N, C-alpha and C positions, 0 to 999 in steps of 0.2 A: 573301749574300743568296740561298741555295739555293732557299728557298721561293718567292721571287719568279720566279725564273728557270724553275722547273718549272711554275708555275700560270699564268704570263703571257707572251705573246708580245711582244717588244719589237722595234721595227723597227731596222734597222741604222742607226747614227746617227754614229759618229765613228771615226777611226783614231787610235790613240795616238801622240803624238810624244814625243820624248826631252826631258823637262824634269825639274828637280828641285824639291822642295817649297819651296826658298828663293829660286826665281826669281820672287819677287813683282813684280819690275819688269815682268814681261810684262803685267800688268794695269795700265792707266793710271789715274791719279786725275783722270779727266775730268768726274767729276759724274755720269757714267751710272748707276753702282752704288757701293754702299757697300763699302769694303775695310776689314777689321779692324785694319790698321796706320795708318789715318789718324789724325793727331794731334789733331783737333778733338774734344774730349770730348763736346760736345752730340750730334753726329751718331752717336757711339759709344752713348751712353745710349739715344737714339731706337731704334736697330736691335736693340741687344742686349736691350733691356727687352721688346720685342715677342716676341722668341723665348723669352726667360725666362718671360713671361706664357703663351705657348702650350704650354710644357712641361707645365703642369697638366692639359692636356686630351689628351695623346698617350701616356700610359703604357700599355704593352702593345699599342699600336695599330699598324696599317700606315698610314704618312703619305706623302702627296705634297706636296713643297715646290715650288710654282711659282715660277719665276724665281728659283731659288736663288742665283744669282750666284756668288761665290767659294767658297761652299760652307760657311762658318762656321756659317749658321743650321741647316742640315741636320744637322750634327754635334751642335749643341746639342739638337736634337730626338731625336736618336739616343740620347742619354744615358737617355731615359725610354722611347722607342718599341721596338716589336718590330723594325721595319725602316722605313726612310725612303728614298724616291726623290727626288732632286733633279733638276729639269729647268731648263735655260736654253737660249735660242736661240743663245748665243754658244759657238762651238766652243772658244774660247781658254779661257774660264772653266771649261768642262766639263772640258777637259784638265788644267787647273791642279788643280781640286777633286778630280779622280780620282786624281791622284798625291799630293796634299798631305794629303788625308783619307782614309786607308785604314783602314776599319772593316768588320768582318763584316756589319753590319746597314745599311750606307748604300750606295746606288749612284747615280751621276750620269749623266744622259742628255741629249744634245742634243736639244731639242724646242721647238716653239712651244706657247704657252699655248692658243692656239685650236684647235690640232690636236696633242694630246698623243700621244706615240709609245708609248702604251699601248693594246693592243687590247681587253683584257678590261674589260668595264664592271663597275661596282658593286664594285671591288676595294679602295678605300681607306676607312679608318674616318675619317681627318681629312685635310683638304686645307688647306694654308697658302698664302696669297698676300699677302706683305707688300711694300707700295710697289712694285707691278708693273702694276696695272690702269691706272694713269695713263699708262703707256708705250705703250699701244695704243689704238686708236680704236675697234675692235670689242670692247667690253667685254661686251656681251650674249652674243656668241659664246663668250667665254672662261667666262661663267657657265654657259652650256649645256654646255660640256665639263666643268666641274665636276660638274654634276648627273649627267652620264653615268658619270663615274668614281667618285663618292661612293655609299657604301652609303646605303640608304633611311634609316637611323637614324644616319648620319654627321654630322660637324660640319665646316662651312666657316669657317675663321678668317681674316679678310681686313683689310687696312688701306688707307687712302687719304689723301692730303693734304687738308686743308680748304682748298678753292680760295680762300675769302675771306681766311683768315688767311696762307696760304702765299704767295698770288700777288697778289690784289687789293690787299690793305692795303699791302704793301711795294712795290707796282708792280714785281714781279719776274716774269720769265719763264724757267722752266727749259726749256733747249732739247731736253732728252730726254723732255719730257712732252707726250703727244699730246691727252690729255683729262682734265682734273681735273674734280672734281665738287663741288658744294655739298652740304650734308648732306641736304636733300630728294631730290636726285638720287641720291645714294648709297643713302639708304633706299629709294627706289623700285626701284633696281636689284636689290637683295637681296630685298625683300618680293614682288617680281613672281615669284620662283622658289622661296622658301622659306616654309613656314608659320610658323616661329618665328625671330625675330632679336633679339638682344640687342645694344645699341650702347654703346660706350665712347668717351671722348675722350682723347687723349694730348698732353701738352706737357711741356717740360723747363722747370720752374720752380725759382728758389732755394728751398731747403728746410732747415728745422731738424728734425732727426729725434730724437724721444724714444722710446726703446725699452726693452723689458723686459731686465733683466740676469738674472733668474732664471726667466723663462718662466711667470709666474704668472697671466697673462691673454691671452685670444685677441682681446679687444676692441681696436678701433682708433678713433682720433679724428682727424678731419681739421679743420684751421682754415685761413683764408685771411686775408692782409693785403695792403694796397695802399699805395703810397706817394703822399702828397698834399703840398701846399705846407706844411702844418702838421706834417708827419711821417707815419710809418706809423700806419694804423689797421686794425682789424678790419673785414672785409667778408664779405657772404654768399658761400657757395661757388659760387653761380650766376655770379659775376663771372668765374670761370675760363672761358677760351676755349680750345677744343681746336685744336691745330695739325694733329693727324691724327686721323681717324676709324678706329676698330677695330670690327669686328662679329663676332659669332659666329652663324652661321646653320645652321638645321637643319629637317627636316621633323617631328622628334620634339620635345617639350617639353625646353628646355634647363635641366636641373637643376644641371649642374656649374658654372654661371657663378659667378664671384666678384665681390664688390662692387667693389674697387679693388685695384691693385697698385702697389707702390712699389719703385724701384731706388735704391739708395744708393751714392754713390761714396766708399769709405772713404779714398781717397787725397786727397780734398778739392781736386782739381786746379783747377777753375774759381774756387774760392773763395781759394785760396792761390797756386798756381803760376802762374795766368794772369790775376791780378788786374791792373787797369789801372795801379794805382800800382806794382806790382812790374815791370810791362812798361816803364814809364816810367823807373824807377829803373835798370833793366837797360840801356836805350838810353843813359841819361846816363852810366853807368860806361863804356860802349864808347867814347862821345865823348871823355870825360875821359882815357882812356888812349891816344888817338890822337897822332901826332906833331904834327899841325897844333894841336890843342889845347894841347899842351905849348909849342910855339913861341909861340902867342898869350899864354900866361901869362907867358912869359919876357919878351915884348914889354912887356906892362903893368908888369912889375916894374921894368924898365929906364926906362920912361916915368916912373913915379911916383917914381923915385929922382933922375932929371934934373930933371923938372918936377912937383915936389910939389903934391898938391891944395890947393886955397884959397891959392895964391900967384899973384903977378903973372905969374911965368914960365909957370904953367899956363894962365892966361887968354890970354896971348900965343900960346902953342903951340896952344890950341884955335881962337883966331881965324884963325892960319895955316892950320890943317887945313881950316877951313870955307871959306877963301878958295881953297884948292887944289881942294876938292871942286867949288866953284862953277865954276871954271875948265874942270875935267875934264867936267862934265855939260853945259856950255854947248857 
């Protein structure tokens, strides 16, 4: 990133330590941040989809990725962007990302979102902030910093959990979140600083995907169904509730906005590999292959041979077993 180094003064932020890209164990799966090797497909869909969505807006642009974490998202953006700077307050993840993701147009810097270690103002065309504002209490200060660094006609693309769906409804408290917002609060935060804001909702929902094989149409159709006591029925699209809010904010009219975005898992992991039926079947196979289960089956065979079902001997044996149990429990 020679252009960035020449035109921008960056504060001294970290000393490199000796790590290798495969030392992913240095980053703990403690819920503070998404890590791309997590096995839960749902959290992968949520985070990867957001960066895939943002790719449309960064082609040929200078991009700042606030709270970049492990670095996977900055690299996704770098596939289209001219250059990307990822910042994170954790020195461990910055060191990890700097070694694991080595690209000419990507740079990682240790820095706070509220005091970004880039001195030059109005430098970035696009600033990304996915699932980060809820981790700080001074959200307005972060937005002020975005305004300082963003060009006058630039785009700010930001996401935030829907407090009602994410926390209130399931009675859940994420220990890493300092301040979640309801939609009206999220809207006020952005509209107080930007002239134009486009809002989206994001949720991971079971999907049947009908897609063109020959590319003859650009039109898309969206349908929604809901399970009721009588079975599944079609419902209005406004029945969908967003788990996350996403917004594109700018002082210029937003012409590049898209109507909706879909991410499809071609491996069908949640529908096939992680289905409850298959999980139960897998656990049952484990139990049935155990020594304890084999011993129990052997016992039942011997019992049925000596005391055949529906015989007086079996009745006497069952009565004797009940009597012994009664003595033991007394």
